[in-house]
TORPA-4810 file (N, C-alpha, C, O; in nm, 3 decimals):
<nodes>
NODE_1_-12.801_21.581_-17.018_-12.676_21.651_-17.053_-12.573_21.622_-16.945_-12.603_21.626_-16.825_X
NODE_2_-12.446_21.593_-16.991_-12.338_21.557_-16.897_-12.281_21.685_-16.841_-12.245_21.779_-16.912_X
NODE_3_-12.274_21.685_-16.711_-12.218_21.802_-16.646_-12.067_21.790_-16.637_-12.007_21.686_-16.665_X
NODE_4_-12.009_21.902_-16.595_-11.863_21.904_-16.584_-11.818_21.811_-16.473_-11.717_21.742_-16.487_X
NODE_5_-11.888_21.808_-16.365_-11.849_21.722_-16.255_-11.855_21.576_-16.293_-11.768_21.496_-16.258_X
NODE_6_-11.961_21.543_-16.366_-11.973_21.403_-16.410_-11.858_21.366_-16.504_-11.803_21.257_-16.496_X
NODE_7_-11.824_21.461_-16.592_-11.716_21.431_-16.690_-11.583_21.416_-16.619_-11.504_21.328_-16.653_X
NODE_8_-11.559_21.499_-16.523_-11.434_21.489_-16.448_-11.428_21.362_-16.367_-11.324_21.297_-16.363_X
NODE_9_-11.539_21.324_-16.303_-11.540_21.200_-16.226_-11.516_21.081_-16.318_-11.443_20.988_-16.283_X
NODE_10_-11.578_21.086_-16.435_-11.559_20.975_-16.528_-11.411_20.967_-16.572_-11.354_20.859_-16.581_X
NODE_11_-11.353_21.083_-16.598_-11.211_21.087_-16.641_-11.120_21.039_-16.531_-11.024_20.966_-16.558_X
NODE_12_-11.148_21.078_-16.406_-11.065_21.034_-16.294_-11.076_20.885_-16.276_-10.977_20.817_-16.254_X
NODE_13_-11.201_20.833_-16.286_-11.220_20.688_-16.269_-11.148_20.613_-16.379_-11.080_20.513_-16.352_X
NODE_14_-11.161_20.659_-16.503_-11.094_20.589_-16.614_-10.941_20.598_-16.604_-10.870_20.510_-16.654_X
NODE_15_-10.890_20.704_-16.540_-10.744_20.717_-16.527_-10.691_20.639_-16.408_-10.583_20.581_-16.414_X
NODE_16_-10.769_20.639_-16.297_-10.720_20.574_-16.176_-10.730_20.422_-16.186_-10.645_20.351_-16.133_X
NODE_17_-10.835_20.372_-16.254_-10.851_20.225_-16.261_-10.730_20.159_-16.327_-10.679_20.063_-16.270_X
NODE_18_-10.679_20.203_-16.443_-10.560_20.139_-16.501_-10.435_20.157_-16.414_-10.350_20.069_-16.406_X
NODE_19_-10.427_20.276_-16.347_-10.311_20.298_-16.261_-10.311_20.199_-16.147_-10.207_20.139_-16.117_X
NODE_20_-10.425_20.180_-16.082_-10.435_20.086_-15.971_-10.409_19.944_-16.017_-10.344_19.866_-15.948_X
NODE_21_-10.462_19.910_-16.136_-10.439_19.775_-16.189_-10.288_19.753_-16.212_-10.237_19.646_-16.178_X
NODE_22_-10.216_19.852_-16.269_-10.072_19.839_-16.293_-9.995_19.832_-16.162_-9.901_19.753_-16.150_X
NODE_23_-10.033_19.912_-16.065_-9.963_19.906_-15.934_-9.982_19.772_-15.869_-9.888_19.718_-15.810_X
NODE_24_-10.102_19.715_-15.876_-10.125_19.584_-15.815_-10.047_19.476_-15.889_-9.986_19.389_-15.827_X
NODE_25_-10.049_19.483_-16.021_-9.978_19.379_-16.098_-9.827_19.387_-16.075_-9.762_19.283_-16.067_X
NODE_26_-9.769_19.506_-16.065_-9.623_19.521_-16.046_-9.583_19.536_-15.901_-9.465_19.551_-15.868_X
NODE_27_-9.683_19.531_-15.812_-9.656_19.544_-15.670_-9.577_19.672_-15.642_-9.475_19.670_-15.573_X
NODE_28_-9.624_19.780_-15.696_-9.558_19.910_-15.683_-9.653_20.007_-15.616_-9.768_20.025_-15.657_X
NODE_29_-9.599_20.069_-15.508_-9.678_20.170_-15.437_-9.611_20.303_-15.465_-9.499_20.324_-15.417_X
NODE_30_-9.671_20.394_-15.539_-9.607_20.522_-15.571_-9.592_20.609_-15.448_-9.679_20.617_-15.361_X
NODE_31_-9.471_20.678_-15.446_-9.446_20.769_-15.337_-9.468_20.912_-15.380_-9.521_20.940_-15.488_X
NODE_32_-9.426_21.006_-15.288_-9.446_21.148_-15.316_-9.362_21.192_-15.436_-9.409_21.268_-15.520_X
NODE_33_-9.236_21.145_-15.442_-9.147_21.184_-15.554_-9.198_21.130_-15.686_-9.186_21.195_-15.790_X
NODE_34_-9.256_21.010_-15.682_-9.311_20.952_-15.805_-9.431_21.031_-15.854_-9.454_21.046_-15.974_X
NODE_35_-9.507_21.082_-15.760_-9.622_21.161_-15.799_-9.579_21.297_-15.852_-9.641_21.349_-15.945_X
NODE_36_-9.471_21.357_-15.793_-9.423_21.486_-15.842_-9.363_21.473_-15.983_-9.383_21.559_-16.068_X
NODE_37_-9.288_21.363_-16.005_-9.218_21.347_-16.135_-9.245_21.207_-16.187_-9.159_21.119_-16.175_X
NODE_38_-9.361_21.184_-16.242_-9.394_21.047_-16.286_-9.310_20.997_-16.403_-9.302_20.876_-16.424_X
NODE_39_-9.247_21.082_-16.478_-9.167_21.038_-16.594_-9.023_21.005_-16.556_-8.948_20.968_-16.647_X
NODE_40_-8.976_21.016_-16.430_-8.840_20.975_-16.390_-8.738_21.084_-16.400_-8.629_21.064_-16.453_X
NODE_41_-8.774_21.204_-16.348_-8.679_21.314_-16.339_-8.618_21.348_-16.476_-8.498_21.331_-16.494_X
NODE_42_-8.693_21.394_-16.569_-8.636_21.427_-16.701_-8.543_21.546_-16.697_-8.458_21.559_-16.785_X
NODE_43_-8.554_21.634_-16.598_-8.463_21.749_-16.591_-8.320_21.704_-16.561_-8.225_21.753_-16.621_X
NODE_44_-8.308_21.609_-16.467_-8.173_21.557_-16.438_-8.114_21.487_-16.560_-7.996_21.500_-16.592_X
NODE_45_-8.201_21.412_-16.628_-8.152_21.343_-16.749_-8.109_21.442_-16.856_-8.012_21.421_-16.928_X
NODE_46_-8.186_21.552_-16.864_-8.148_21.655_-16.963_-8.015_21.718_-16.928_-7.932_21.743_-17.016_X
NODE_47_-7.994_21.744_-16.797_-7.864_21.799_-16.755_-7.750_21.702_-16.785_-7.643_21.742_-16.832_X
NODE_48_-7.774_21.572_-16.757_-7.670_21.473_-16.788_-7.640_21.468_-16.937_-7.524_21.455_-16.978_X
NODE_49_-7.746_21.478_-17.019_-7.725_21.473_-17.164_-7.647_21.595_-17.211_-7.558_21.585_-17.295_X
NODE_50_-7.682_21.714_-17.152_-7.610_21.836_-17.191_-7.463_21.828_-17.150_-7.375_21.868_-17.225_X
NODE_51_-7.438_21.774_-17.027_-7.299_21.761_-16.982_-7.222_21.662_-17.068_-7.106_21.684_-17.104_X
NODE_52_-7.288_21.553_-17.101_-7.224_21.453_-17.188_-7.192_21.513_-17.325_-7.088_21.485_-17.384_X
NODE_53_-7.284_21.596_-17.375_-7.260_21.659_-17.505_-7.141_21.754_-17.498_-7.061_21.761_-17.591_X
NODE_54_-7.131_21.829_-17.386_-7.016_21.919_-17.372_-6.886_21.840_-17.362_-6.785_21.877_-17.421_X
NODE_55_-6.889_21.729_-17.286_-6.768_21.645_-17.279_-6.735_21.584_-17.414_-6.618_21.567_-17.448_X
NODE_56_-6.838_21.552_-17.493_-6.813_21.499_-17.628_-6.745_21.604_-17.714_-6.659_21.572_-17.796_X
NODE_57_-6.787_21.732_-17.697_-6.720_21.839_-17.771_-6.574_21.851_-17.730_-6.486_21.872_-17.814_X
NODE_58_-6.548_21.837_-17.596_-6.409_21.844_-17.548_-6.327_21.730_-17.608_-6.215_21.750_-17.655_X
NODE_59_-6.385_21.610_-17.604_-6.313_21.493_-17.660_-6.289_21.510_-17.809_-6.184_21.474_-17.861_X
NODE_60_-6.390_21.566_-17.878_-6.374_21.588_-18.023_-6.263_21.689_-18.050_-6.186_21.672_-18.144_X
NODE_61_-6.255_21.796_-17.966_-6.147_21.894_-17.983_-6.010_21.833_-17.959_-5.912_21.873_-18.023_X
NODE_62_-6.002_21.737_-17.866_-5.874_21.672_-17.842_-5.842_21.569_-17.950_-5.726_21.547_-17.983_X
NODE_63_-5.946_21.508_-18.005_-5.923_21.405_-18.107_-5.890_21.466_-18.243_-5.832_21.397_-18.327_X
NODE_64_-5.925_21.592_-18.268_-5.899_21.652_-18.399_-5.749_21.658_-18.431_-5.710_21.610_-18.537_X
NODE_65_-5.661_21.715_-18.342_-5.516_21.710_-18.374_-5.460_21.568_-18.378_-5.369_21.537_-18.454_X
NODE_66_-5.519_21.482_-18.292_-5.473_21.343_-18.296_-5.510_21.278_-18.429_-5.437_21.192_-18.480_X
NODE_67_-5.624_21.320_-18.485_-5.662_21.267_-18.617_-5.563_21.314_-18.724_-5.527_21.237_-18.813_X
NODE_68_-5.519_21.441_-18.715_-5.419_21.490_-18.810_-5.287_21.414_-18.795_-5.225_21.373_-18.893_X
NODE_69_-5.245_21.396_-18.667_-5.121_21.318_-18.645_-5.136_21.176_-18.696_-5.042_21.119_-18.752_X
NODE_70_-5.254_21.120_-18.676_-5.277_20.983_-18.724_-5.271_20.977_-18.876_-5.221_20.879_-18.933_X
NODE_71_-5.322_21.083_-18.943_-5.315_21.086_-19.090_-5.170_21.091_-19.138_-5.133_21.021_-19.232_X
NODE_72_-5.088_21.175_-19.072_-4.946_21.182_-19.109_-4.876_21.050_-19.079_-4.795_21.003_-19.158_X
NODE_73_-4.909_20.990_-18.966_-4.848_20.860_-18.931_-4.886_20.753_-19.032_-4.805_20.667_-19.065_X
NODE_74_-5.012_20.760_-19.081_-5.055_20.661_-19.181_-4.977_20.681_-19.311_-4.941_20.583_-19.376_X
NODE_75_-4.951_20.808_-19.349_-4.870_20.832_-19.469_-4.729_20.777_-19.453_-4.675_20.714_-19.543_X
NODE_76_-4.670_20.802_-19.333_-4.536_20.748_-19.307_-4.538_20.597_-19.310_-4.447_20.534_-19.363_X
NODE_77_-4.643_20.539_-19.250_-4.653_20.392_-19.250_-4.671_20.337_-19.390_-4.627_20.226_-19.420_X
NODE_78_-4.735_20.416_-19.478_-4.748_20.372_-19.617_-4.610_20.362_-19.684_-4.580_20.265_-19.753_X
NODE_79_-4.526_20.466_-19.660_-4.390_20.462_-19.715_-4.311_20.347_-19.655_-4.237_20.277_-19.724_X
NODE_80_-4.327_20.329_-19.522_-4.255_20.219_-19.456_-4.301_20.084_-19.511_-4.221_19.992_-19.526_X
NODE_81_-4.433_20.074_-19.540_-4.484_19.949_-19.596_-4.422_19.921_-19.733_-4.390_19.807_-19.766_X
NODE_82_-4.404_20.030_-19.814_-4.337_20.010_-19.943_-4.193_19.965_-19.926_-4.146_19.876_-19.998_X
NODE_83_-4.123_20.027_-19.830_-3.985_19.984_-19.804_-3.981_19.842_-19.753_-3.892_19.765_-19.789_X
NODE_84_-4.078_19.807_-19.669_-4.082_19.669_-19.618_-4.109_19.570_-19.731_-4.056_19.459_-19.730_X
NODE_85_-4.191_19.610_-19.827_-4.214_19.522_-19.941_-4.086_19.501_-20.021_-4.054_19.390_-20.063_X
NODE_86_-4.011_19.613_-20.043_-3.883_19.599_-20.112_-3.786_19.512_-20.032_-3.713_19.429_-20.086_X
NODE_87_-3.788_19.534_-19.898_-3.699_19.455_-19.814_-3.736_19.308_-19.818_-3.649_19.221_-19.815_X
NODE_88_-3.867_19.280_-19.824_-3.911_19.141_-19.833_-3.866_19.078_-19.964_-3.822_18.963_-19.967_X
NODE_89_-3.878_19.156_-20.074_-3.831_19.104_-20.203_-3.680_19.077_-20.199_-3.633_18.974_-20.249_X
NODE_90_-3.605_19.172_-20.138_-3.460_19.151_-20.128_-3.428_19.030_-20.041_-3.336_18.954_-20.070_X
NODE_91_-3.506_19.013_-19.933_-3.485_18.896_-19.847_-3.516_18.768_-19.921_-3.453_18.664_-19.897_X
NODE_92_-3.613_18.774_-20.013_-3.642_18.655_-20.093_-3.527_18.619_-20.186_-3.503_18.502_-20.213_X
NODE_93_-3.456_18.722_-20.234_-3.340_18.694_-20.320_-3.217_18.652_-20.241_-3.122_18.598_-20.298_X
NODE_94_-3.219_18.676_-20.111_-3.101_18.642_-20.031_-3.078_18.492_-20.020_-2.966_18.447_-19.996_X
NODE_95_-3.185_18.413_-20.037_-3.167_18.268_-20.023_-3.071_18.214_-20.129_-2.981_18.135_-20.099_X
NODE_96_-3.092_18.259_-20.256_-3.000_18.216_-20.362_-2.860_18.268_-20.340_-2.762_18.197_-20.363_X
NODE_97_-2.850_18.395_-20.295_-2.718_18.450_-20.267_-2.651_18.377_-20.152_-2.530_18.356_-20.153_X
NODE_98_-2.730_18.336_-20.051_-2.672_18.262_-19.939_-2.618_18.128_-19.985_-2.514_18.083_-19.936_X
NODE_99_-2.688_18.065_-20.080_-2.637_17.937_-20.134_-2.505_17.960_-20.207_-2.412_17.881_-20.193_X
NODE_100_-2.497_18.069_-20.287_-2.373_18.099_-20.358_-2.260_18.129_-20.260_-2.146_18.085_-20.279_X
NODE_101_-2.291_18.206_-20.154_-2.189_18.236_-20.054_-2.144_18.109_-19.984_-2.026_18.093_-19.953_X
NODE_102_-2.238_18.018_-19.958_-2.201_17.892_-19.894_-2.108_17.811_-19.983_-2.009_17.755_-19.936_X
NODE_103_-2.141_17.805_-20.113_-2.053_17.733_-20.205_-1.915_17.799_-20.212_-1.813_17.731_-20.213_X
NODE_104_-1.913_17.933_-20.218_-1.785_18.004_-20.222_-1.705_17.981_-20.095_-1.583_17.965_-20.100_X
NODE_105_-1.775_17.980_-19.982_-1.707_17.955_-19.855_-1.647_17.815_-19.853_-1.537_17.794_-19.803_X
NODE_106_-1.722_17.720_-19.908_-1.669_17.584_-19.914_-1.544_17.578_-20.000_-1.446_17.513_-19.964_X
NODE_107_-1.547_17.648_-20.117_-1.427_17.652_-20.202_-1.309_17.719_-20.135_-1.196_17.671_-20.144_X
NODE_108_-1.336_17.831_-20.067_-1.229_17.899_-19.995_-1.172_17.812_-19.884_-1.051_17.811_-19.860_X
NODE_109_-1.260_17.738_-19.816_-1.213_17.648_-19.710_-1.123_17.539_-19.768_-1.021_17.503_-19.708_X
NODE_110_-1.162_17.487_-19.886_-1.078_17.386_-19.949_-0.942_17.442_-19.991_-0.840_17.374_-19.977_X
NODE_111_-0.942_17.566_-20.041_-0.814_17.628_-20.079_-0.730_17.657_-19.957_-0.608_17.637_-19.958_X
NODE_112_-0.796_17.706_-19.850_-0.721_17.739_-19.729_-0.665_17.616_-19.661_-0.571_17.626_-19.582_X
NODE_113_-0.722_17.498_-19.689_-0.670_17.376_-19.627_-0.527_17.346_-19.667_-0.450_17.291_-19.588_X
NODE_114_-0.489_17.381_-19.791_-0.352_17.356_-19.836_-0.254_17.467_-19.805_-0.135_17.454_-19.835_X
NODE_115_-0.301_17.577_-19.745_-0.212_17.689_-19.718_-0.105_17.657_-19.612_0.009_17.701_-19.629_X
NODE_116_-0.136_17.584_-19.504_-0.029_17.558_-19.405_0.092_17.488_-19.464_0.206_17.522_-19.434_X
NODE_117_0.067_17.387_-19.551_0.179_17.317_-19.614_0.257_17.410_-19.705_0.380_17.406_-19.708_X
NODE_118_0.184_17.496_-19.781_0.252_17.591_-19.869_0.335_17.690_-19.787_0.447_17.725_-19.825_X
NODE_119_0.279_17.734_-19.676_0.353_17.829_-19.592_0.476_17.764_-19.533_0.582_17.827_-19.526_X
NODE_120_0.464_17.638_-19.490_0.580_17.567_-19.436_0.687_17.548_-19.543_0.806_17.565_-19.517_X
NODE_121_0.642_17.512_-19.664_0.738_17.496_-19.774_0.806_17.628_-19.808_0.926_17.632_-19.835_X
NODE_122_0.728_17.736_-19.806_0.786_17.867_-19.834_0.885_17.907_-19.726_0.987_17.969_-19.755_X
NODE_123_0.855_17.871_-19.600_0.948_17.901_-19.492_1.078_17.824_-19.509_1.187_17.878_-19.491_X
NODE_124_1.066_17.695_-19.545_1.186_17.615_-19.569_1.270_17.672_-19.682_1.392_17.682_-19.672_X
NODE_125_1.204_17.711_-19.790_1.279_17.768_-19.903_1.342_17.902_-19.864_1.451_17.935_-19.910_X
NODE_126_1.273_17.977_-19.780_1.331_18.102_-19.732_1.455_18.077_-19.649_1.555_18.148_-19.661_X
NODE_127_1.448_17.973_-19.562_1.566_17.939_-19.482_1.681_17.893_-19.571_1.797_17.925_-19.546_X
NODE_128_1.646_17.816_-19.677_1.750_17.769_-19.769_1.809_17.885_-19.849_1.929_17.887_-19.877_X
NODE_129_1.726_17.981_-19.884_1.774_18.093_-19.966_1.853_18.195_-19.885_1.919_18.282_-19.942_X
NODE_130_1.848_18.185_-19.751_1.919_18.283_-19.669_2.069_18.286_-19.696_2.121_18.393_-19.727_X
NODE_131_2.141_18.171_-19.686_2.285_18.174_-19.717_2.315_18.219_-19.860_2.412_18.289_-19.886_X
NODE_132_2.227_18.177_-19.955_2.249_18.219_-20.094_2.239_18.370_-20.108_2.314_18.433_-20.182_X
NODE_133_2.145_18.427_-20.036_2.130_18.572_-20.040_2.252_18.641_-19.981_2.297_18.744_-20.032_X
NODE_134_2.306_18.582_-19.870_2.426_18.640_-19.811_2.544_18.632_-19.907_2.621_18.727_-19.921_X
NODE_135_2.557_18.514_-19.975_2.664_18.499_-20.074_2.647_18.598_-20.189_2.743_18.660_-20.234_X
NODE_136_2.521_18.613_-20.234_2.494_18.707_-20.342_2.524_18.850_-20.299_2.572_18.931_-20.377_X
NODE_137_2.495_18.880_-20.171_2.526_19.013_-20.121_2.677_19.038_-20.122_2.723_19.146_-20.158_X
NODE_138_2.755_18.932_-20.081_2.901_18.946_-20.086_2.951_18.965_-20.227_3.040_19.045_-20.253_X
NODE_139_2.890_18.887_-20.322_2.932_18.901_-20.461_2.899_19.039_-20.515_2.978_19.100_-20.587_X
NODE_140_2.781_19.089_-20.479_2.743_19.223_-20.523_2.837_19.328_-20.466_2.872_19.425_-20.532_X
NODE_141_2.880_19.305_-20.339_2.973_19.399_-20.278_3.107_19.396_-20.350_3.170_19.499_-20.373_X
NODE_142_3.152_19.270_-20.388_3.278_19.258_-20.461_3.268_19.327_-20.598_3.359_19.398_-20.640_X
NODE_143_3.153_19.304_-20.666_3.134_19.369_-20.795_3.132_19.521_-20.779_3.186_19.595_-20.862_X
NODE_144_3.069_19.566_-20.669_3.066_19.711_-20.643_3.206_19.766_-20.624_3.240_19.872_-20.677_X
NODE_145_3.289_19.691_-20.548_3.428_19.735_-20.529_3.503_19.740_-20.661_3.576_19.835_-20.689_X
NODE_146_3.484_19.634_-20.744_3.552_19.633_-20.873_3.504_19.748_-20.962_3.583_19.811_-21.031_X
NODE_147_3.372_19.774_-20.958_3.320_19.886_-21.037_3.378_20.018_-20.989_3.405_20.108_-21.069_X
NODE_148_3.396_20.031_-20.857_3.458_20.152_-20.804_3.602_20.164_-20.854_3.649_20.273_-20.887_X
NODE_149_3.674_20.047_-20.857_3.811_20.048_-20.909_3.814_20.089_-21.055_3.896_20.170_-21.098_X
NODE_150_3.719_20.029_-21.134_3.711_20.065_-21.276_3.678_20.214_-21.291_3.729_20.280_-21.381_X
NODE_151_3.594_20.264_-21.204_3.560_20.406_-21.209_3.683_20.493_-21.184_3.705_20.594_-21.251_X
NODE_152_3.764_20.450_-21.084_3.886_20.525_-21.055_3.980_20.522_-21.175_4.039_20.623_-21.212_X
NODE_153_3.993_20.400_-21.236_4.081_20.388_-21.353_4.031_20.472_-21.470_4.109_20.535_-21.542_X
NODE_154_3.896_20.472_-21.488_3.840_20.553_-21.596_3.865_20.701_-21.572_3.891_20.777_-21.665_X
NODE_155_3.857_20.741_-21.444_3.889_20.880_-21.415_4.034_20.912_-21.446_4.066_21.020_-21.497_X
NODE_156_4.123_20.813_-21.413_4.266_20.834_-21.445_4.287_20.845_-21.595_4.359_20.933_-21.643_X
NODE_157_4.221_20.751_-21.671_4.233_20.757_-21.817_4.177_20.888_-21.870_4.233_20.949_-21.961_X
NODE_158_4.064_20.931_-21.811_4.005_21.055_-21.856_4.098_21.173_-21.832_4.112_21.261_-21.918_X
NODE_159_4.161_21.175_-21.712_4.255_21.285_-21.686_4.375_21.278_-21.780_4.425_21.381_-21.824_X
NODE_160_4.421_21.154_-21.810_4.535_21.139_-21.902_4.497_21.187_-22.042_4.572_21.260_-22.106_X
NODE_161_4.378_21.144_-22.087_4.333_21.189_-22.219_4.312_21.339_-22.221_4.332_21.404_-22.324_X
NODE_162_4.271_21.395_-22.107_4.255_21.540_-22.102_4.387_21.612_-22.122_4.393_21.718_-22.184_X
NODE_163_4.496_21.551_-22.066_4.628_21.612_-22.087_4.677_21.590_-22.229_4.750_21.674_-22.283_X
NODE_164_4.638_21.477_-22.292_4.681_21.451_-22.429_4.598_21.528_-22.531_4.638_21.541_-22.646_X
NODE_165_4.483_21.578_-22.489_4.397_21.647_-22.585_4.466_21.761_-22.657_4.459_21.767_-22.780_X
NODE_166_4.533_21.853_-22.586_4.601_21.963_-22.658_4.712_21.917_-22.751_4.744_21.986_-22.847_X
NODE_167_4.773_21.796_-22.722_4.884_21.747_-22.806_4.836_21.661_-22.922_4.918_21.615_-23.002_X
NODE_168_4.707_21.640_-22.934_4.657_21.549_-23.038_4.691_21.601_-23.177_4.726_21.521_-23.265_X
NODE_169_4.682_21.732_-23.200_4.712_21.786_-23.333_4.860_21.768_-23.369_4.893_21.729_-23.482_X
NODE_170_4.949_21.795_-23.272_5.092_21.779_-23.302_5.128_21.633_-23.325_5.209_21.601_-23.412_X
NODE_171_5.064_21.540_-23.244_5.090_21.396_-23.264_5.041_21.353_-23.401_5.107_21.274_-23.468_X
NODE_172_4.927_21.401_-23.443_4.874_21.365_-23.575_4.965_21.416_-23.685_4.987_21.347_-23.785_X
NODE_173_5.020_21.537_-23.668_5.110_21.591_-23.770_5.238_21.509_-23.777_5.289_21.482_-23.887_X
NODE_174_5.294_21.467_-23.656_5.415_21.384_-23.656_5.391_21.252_-23.724_5.473_21.206_-23.803_X
NODE_175_5.275_21.189_-23.694_5.244_21.059_-23.755_5.227_21.073_-23.907_5.267_20.985_-23.982_X
NODE_176_5.168_21.184_-23.951_5.155_21.204_-24.096_5.291_21.220_-24.162_5.313_21.170_-24.273_X
NODE_177_5.385_21.290_-24.094_5.521_21.306_-24.148_5.592_21.172_-24.155_5.657_21.141_-24.255_X
NODE_178_5.579_21.091_-24.046_5.644_20.958_-24.046_5.588_20.872_-24.157_5.664_20.800_-24.223_X
NODE_179_5.457_20.877_-24.178_5.397_20.796_-24.284_5.449_20.838_-24.421_5.475_20.754_-24.506_X
NODE_180_5.465_20.969_-24.442_5.515_21.017_-24.572_5.660_20.975_-24.595_5.695_20.933_-24.705_X
NODE_181_5.749_20.985_-24.490_5.887_20.943_-24.502_5.898_20.794_-24.525_5.983_20.747_-24.600_X
NODE_182_5.810_20.717_-24.458_5.811_20.571_-24.478_5.776_20.537_-24.622_5.830_20.441_-24.678_X
NODE_183_5.685_20.614_-24.682_5.651_20.589_-24.822_5.770_20.617_-24.913_5.793_20.545_-25.010_X
NODE_184_5.848_20.723_-24.880_5.968_20.752_-24.961_6.071_20.643_-24.946_6.134_20.604_-25.045_X
NODE_185_6.091_20.593_-24.825_6.188_20.486_-24.803_6.145_20.360_-24.874_6.228_20.286_-24.928_X
NODE_186_6.013_20.333_-24.875_5.965_20.213_-24.944_5.992_20.221_-25.092_6.015_20.118_-25.156_X
NODE_187_5.990_20.342_-25.150_6.021_20.355_-25.293_6.168_20.328_-25.322_6.203_20.278_-25.429_X
NODE_188_6.256_20.360_-25.224_6.398_20.335_-25.244_6.442_20.198_-25.199_6.561_20.166_-25.207_X
NODE_189_6.351_20.115_-25.151_6.385_19.982_-25.100_6.454_19.892_-25.201_6.558_19.835_-25.166_X
NODE_190_6.406_19.875_-25.324_6.474_19.786_-25.420_6.615_19.836_-25.454_6.706_19.755_-25.471_X
NODE_191_6.633_19.968_-25.465_6.766_20.020_-25.496_6.864_19.995_-25.383_6.980_19.962_-25.408_X
NODE_192_6.819_20.010_-25.258_6.905_19.983_-25.142_6.940_19.836_-25.133_7.050_19.800_-25.089_X
NODE_193_6.848_19.750_-25.175_6.877_19.607_-25.174_6.986_19.570_-25.274_7.061_19.475_-25.251_X
NODE_194_6.997_19.644_-25.384_7.101_19.615_-25.483_7.234_19.681_-25.446_7.341_19.623_-25.468_X
NODE_195_7.229_19.801_-25.389_7.351_19.873_-25.357_7.415_19.827_-25.227_7.534_19.848_-25.207_X
NODE_196_7.338_19.765_-25.140_7.391_19.726_-25.009_7.507_19.627_-25.020_7.612_19.654_-24.962_X
NODE_197_7.494_19.514_-25.091_7.606_19.419_-25.100_7.725_19.478_-25.177_7.840_19.447_-25.147_X
NODE_198_7.696_19.562_-25.276_7.809_19.616_-25.354_7.891_19.714_-25.273_8.013_19.720_-25.288_X
NODE_199_7.826_19.791_-25.187_7.898_19.890_-25.107_7.963_19.827_-24.986_8.079_19.857_-24.956_X
NODE_200_7.893_19.742_-24.918_7.942_19.684_-24.791_8.023_19.557_-24.813_8.096_19.516_-24.723_X
NODE_201_8.014_19.492_-24.930_8.085_19.369_-24.956_8.014_19.252_-24.890_7.917_19.266_-24.815_X
NODE_202_8.069_19.134_-24.922_8.006_19.016_-24.859_8.028_19.019_-24.709_8.137_19.053_-24.663_X
NODE_203_7.927_18.983_-24.631_7.932_18.983_-24.486_7.932_18.839_-24.438_7.859_18.753_-24.489_X
NODE_204_8.017_18.815_-24.335_8.022_18.680_-24.275_7.909_18.669_-24.174_7.881_18.763_-24.100_X
NODE_205_7.847_18.556_-24.171_7.735_18.541_-24.074_7.788_18.541_-23.933_7.901_18.498_-23.909_X
NODE_206_7.711_18.588_-23.840_7.746_18.590_-23.697_7.747_18.449_-23.643_7.672_18.363_-23.690_X
NODE_207_7.834_18.425_-23.542_7.837_18.289_-23.484_7.700_18.251_-23.427_7.630_18.334_-23.368_X
NODE_208_7.663_18.122_-23.446_7.530_18.075_-23.404_7.533_18.034_-23.259_7.628_17.971_-23.212_X
NODE_209_7.428_18.072_-23.189_7.411_18.033_-23.048_7.371_17.887_-23.044_7.277_17.848_-23.114_X
NODE_210_7.440_17.803_-22.963_7.406_17.659_-22.960_7.262_17.634_-22.917_7.198_17.540_-22.964_X
NODE_211_7.213_17.717_-22.828_7.075_17.693_-22.783_6.969_17.754_-22.868_6.850_17.744_-22.837_X
NODE_212_7.010_17.819_-22.977_6.912_17.887_-23.063_6.885_17.802_-23.184_6.980_17.752_-23.245_X
NODE_213_6.757_17.782_-23.224_6.728_17.697_-23.341_6.774_17.765_-23.468_6.781_17.887_-23.478_X
NODE_214_6.804_17.679_-23.568_6.850_17.729_-23.698_6.731_17.783_-23.773_6.629_17.716_-23.788_X
NODE_215_6.746_17.906_-23.822_6.636_17.969_-23.899_6.681_17.979_-24.043_6.799_18.003_-24.068_X
NODE_216_6.591_17.961_-24.140_6.629_17.970_-24.281_6.668_18.112_-24.314_6.620_18.205_-24.250_X
NODE_217_6.755_18.133_-24.413_6.799_18.267_-24.452_6.684_18.347_-24.508_6.590_18.295_-24.569_X
NODE_218_6.695_18.475_-24.484_6.587_18.564_-24.531_6.591_18.574_-24.681_6.696_18.561_-24.743_X
NODE_219_6.475_18.598_-24.740_6.464_18.608_-24.886_6.526_18.739_-24.932_6.510_18.844_-24.870_X
NODE_220_6.602_18.727_-25.049_6.668_18.845_-25.104_6.582_18.918_-25.205_6.627_19.012_-25.272_X
NODE_221_6.455_18.873_-25.216_6.366_18.940_-25.313_6.336_19.080_-25.265_6.317_19.102_-25.145_X
NODE_222_6.331_19.173_-25.357_6.303_19.313_-25.317_6.166_19.324_-25.255_6.070_19.265_-25.305_X
NODE_223_6.156_19.398_-25.147_6.022_19.412_-25.083_5.929_19.495_-25.169_5.971_19.581_-25.246_X
NODE_224_5.801_19.464_-25.153_5.697_19.536_-25.230_5.663_19.663_-25.157_5.635_19.660_-25.037_X
NODE_225_5.663_19.772_-25.225_5.635_19.901_-25.162_5.489_19.904_-25.120_5.399_19.860_-25.192_X
NODE_226_5.469_19.956_-25.001_5.329_19.968_-24.947_5.258_20.081_-25.015_5.315_20.187_-25.041_X
NODE_227_5.131_20.057_-25.043_5.051_20.162_-25.109_5.017_20.272_-25.009_4.970_20.247_-24.899_X
NODE_228_5.044_20.392_-25.052_5.013_20.508_-24.967_4.899_20.584_-25.025_4.884_20.591_-25.147_X
NODE_229_4.818_20.641_-24.942_4.704_20.717_-24.996_4.751_20.839_-25.073_4.843_20.910_-25.033_X
NODE_230_4.686_20.860_-25.184_4.716_20.978_-25.267_4.829_20.953_-25.361_4.871_21.047_-25.429_X
NODE_231_4.881_20.833_-25.370_4.990_20.804_-25.464_4.948_20.695_-25.558_5.026_20.655_-25.645_X
</nodes>
């Protein structure tokens, strides 16, 4: 029967032999600290792991708001990317527009090339028209003076007509009376033509002026009475 001492000696021999073989192969002589902590100070490693974990929690707490800010920044960058895409499309269309602008600029340059000669010609015509404008201004001034004279005369005529206005009725009545008497005299014209020579007798003609041309005698035919309204 195996005793306890024998079993322990056997266990010690079986444990020490591999240890000695490993120390000889690796040329390692264990010290007091190695014997106290053969696994390499696991307590210190545990403390380091715990400290690292606490620092990881601190870093995670700091990274959480930064993650939120990063999410908002990514959303803004998404909108900016859309705007940049639109801007890129617009920039792609600018090449054709630039060609059109270049052609238009070339046309404008060609038109502007003839402007100096046109401006010089316009200046010459302006210099030529200067005396004509002065003459026209003098003529306009003369016409203005004449119009002022006509205005004065019209005012005079107006004032004269204003004074004749109240007499217009009496003048019209006098003219109507004269017209009526003239109609009566015209009716007696043939009778006066017959009675004139009989009453006055034959008349001798007046002596003729040598410098006056000879005129034929007036006709003795009775005058025709003028037609009067209402008769």
